[in-house]
C-alpha positions as CSV (number, residue, x, y, z in Angstrom):
1,M,-5.4,-9.8,-18.7
2,D,-4.4,-6.3,-17.7
3,V,-0.9,-5.4,-16.5
4,A,-1.8,-5.3,-12.8
5,S,-3.4,-8.8,-12.9
6,G,-0.4,-10.2,-14.8
7,I,2.0,-8.8,-12.2
8,K,0.0,-10.1,-9.3
9,S,-0.4,-13.5,-10.8
10,R,3.3,-13.8,-11.6
11,Y,4.8,-12.4,-8.4
12,G,2.1,-13.2,-5.8
13,N,0.8,-11.0,-3.0
14,I,3.8,-8.7,-2.4
15,H,4.0,-5.4,-0.5
16,F,5.2,-2.2,-2.2
17,Y,6.9,0.4,0.1
18,C,6.5,3.6,-1.8
19,Y,8.4,6.9,-1.9
20,T,6.0,9.3,-0.2
21,A,6.8,12.3,-2.4
22,R,4.6,10.8,-5.2
23,P,1.3,10.0,-3.4
24,E,-0.5,9.7,-6.8
25,H,1.5,6.6,-7.5
26,I,0.5,5.1,-4.1
27,I,-3.1,5.9,-4.8
28,R,-2.9,4.3,-8.2
29,L,-1.3,1.1,-6.9
30,R,-4.0,0.8,-4.2
31,I,-6.8,1.3,-6.8
32,E,-5.2,-1.5,-8.7
33,N,-5.4,-3.6,-5.5
34,F,-1.7,-3.7,-4.8
35,K,-0.6,-3.5,-1.2
36,A,1.1,-0.1,-1.4
37,Y,2.4,1.6,1.8
38,N,4.1,4.8,2.6
39,A,7.8,4.0,3.2
40,D,9.4,5.0,6.5
41,K,12.4,6.9,5.1
42,A,14.5,7.2,8.3
43,V,18.1,7.4,7.1
44,I,20.3,6.4,10.0
45,A,18.0,3.9,11.6
46,G,17.2,2.4,8.2
47,I,20.8,2.0,7.3
48,E,21.5,0.4,10.7
49,E,18.6,-2.0,10.1
50,V,20.0,-3.1,6.7
51,A,23.5,-3.4,8.0
52,R,22.3,-5.5,11.0
53,L,20.6,-7.9,8.6
54,F,23.7,-8.2,6.4
55,K,25.9,-8.8,9.5
56,R,23.6,-11.5,10.8
57,K,23.5,-13.1,7.4
58,K,19.7,-12.5,7.2
59,L,19.9,-10.4,4.0
60,F,21.7,-11.4,0.8
61,I,22.2,-9.7,-2.5
62,V,22.9,-11.7,-5.6
63,K,25.4,-9.2,-7.0
64,E,25.6,-10.8,-10.4
65,R,21.9,-10.0,-10.9
66,V,21.8,-6.4,-9.8
67,Q,24.6,-4.4,-11.5
68,R,23.2,-1.0,-10.3
69,F,23.3,-2.2,-6.7
70,K,27.0,-3.0,-7.0
71,K,27.7,0.4,-8.6
72,E,25.7,2.4,-6.0
73,T,27.1,0.6,-3.0
74,Y,30.5,2.2,-3.5
75,M,29.0,5.6,-4.4
76,Y,26.9,6.1,-1.3
77,V,28.5,9.1,0.4
78,W,28.0,11.5,3.3
79,N,28.4,15.2,3.5
80,E,31.4,15.8,5.8
81,T,30.1,19.2,6.9
82,T,26.4,18.3,7.7
83,G,26.8,14.5,8.3
84,E,23.8,14.0,6.0
85,Q,23.5,11.5,3.1
86,V,24.4,13.0,-0.3
87,K,21.5,12.4,-2.6
88,L,23.4,11.1,-5.6
89,W,23.5,7.5,-6.8
90,D,21.3,6.2,-4.0
91,D,18.1,5.0,-5.6
92,V,18.6,1.3,-5.2
93,L,20.0,1.6,-1.7
94,D,17.2,3.9,-0.6
95,A,14.6,1.5,-2.0
96,I,16.2,-1.4,-0.1
97,R,16.3,0.7,3.1
98,Y,12.7,1.8,2.7
99,A,11.4,-1.7,2.2
100,I,13.4,-3.3,5.0
101,Y,13.0,-0.6,7.6
102,T,9.3,-0.2,6.9
103,N,8.6,-3.9,6.9
104,N,10.5,-4.4,10.2
105,R,8.9,-1.4,11.9
106,P,5.9,-3.2,13.5
107,M,8.1,-5.7,15.4
108,R,10.5,-2.9,16.5
109,R,7.6,-0.8,17.9
110,R,6.3,-3.8,19.9
111,T,9.5,-5.1,21.3
112,G,12.2,-2.6,20.6
113,R,14.0,-5.2,18.4
114,R,13.4,-7.9,15.9
115,E,13.6,-11.6,16.9
116,P,16.9,-13.2,15.8
117,D,15.3,-16.0,13.9
118,E,12.6,-13.9,12.3
119,S,13.3,-12.7,8.8
120,V,11.4,-12.2,5.7
121,Y,14.4,-12.2,3.3
């Protein structure tokens, strides 16, 4: 069994929301029959989407299982001059934002919001 088959059989039919700066990785995942999509990397709207899910208790993080998440959460900072996100210690939080915001995008485009009961988390 090759690695791709092993991953798919163990974790099921999951979607991968990929960082668009490395299209060769997205192409490779698609060749291996993974559902790989370009992530929507919107910063402010993506952060608002993640925060909204936390607030509504639709998204949970088991902190004991993700040490890097705990570390990065308190290191996520903004440039006071430009108001932009500082690109340090943000890999885990960006990945969460990419996946959640991209996954929720179709519903937002149709209705302008996501239904309160609807969640994939």
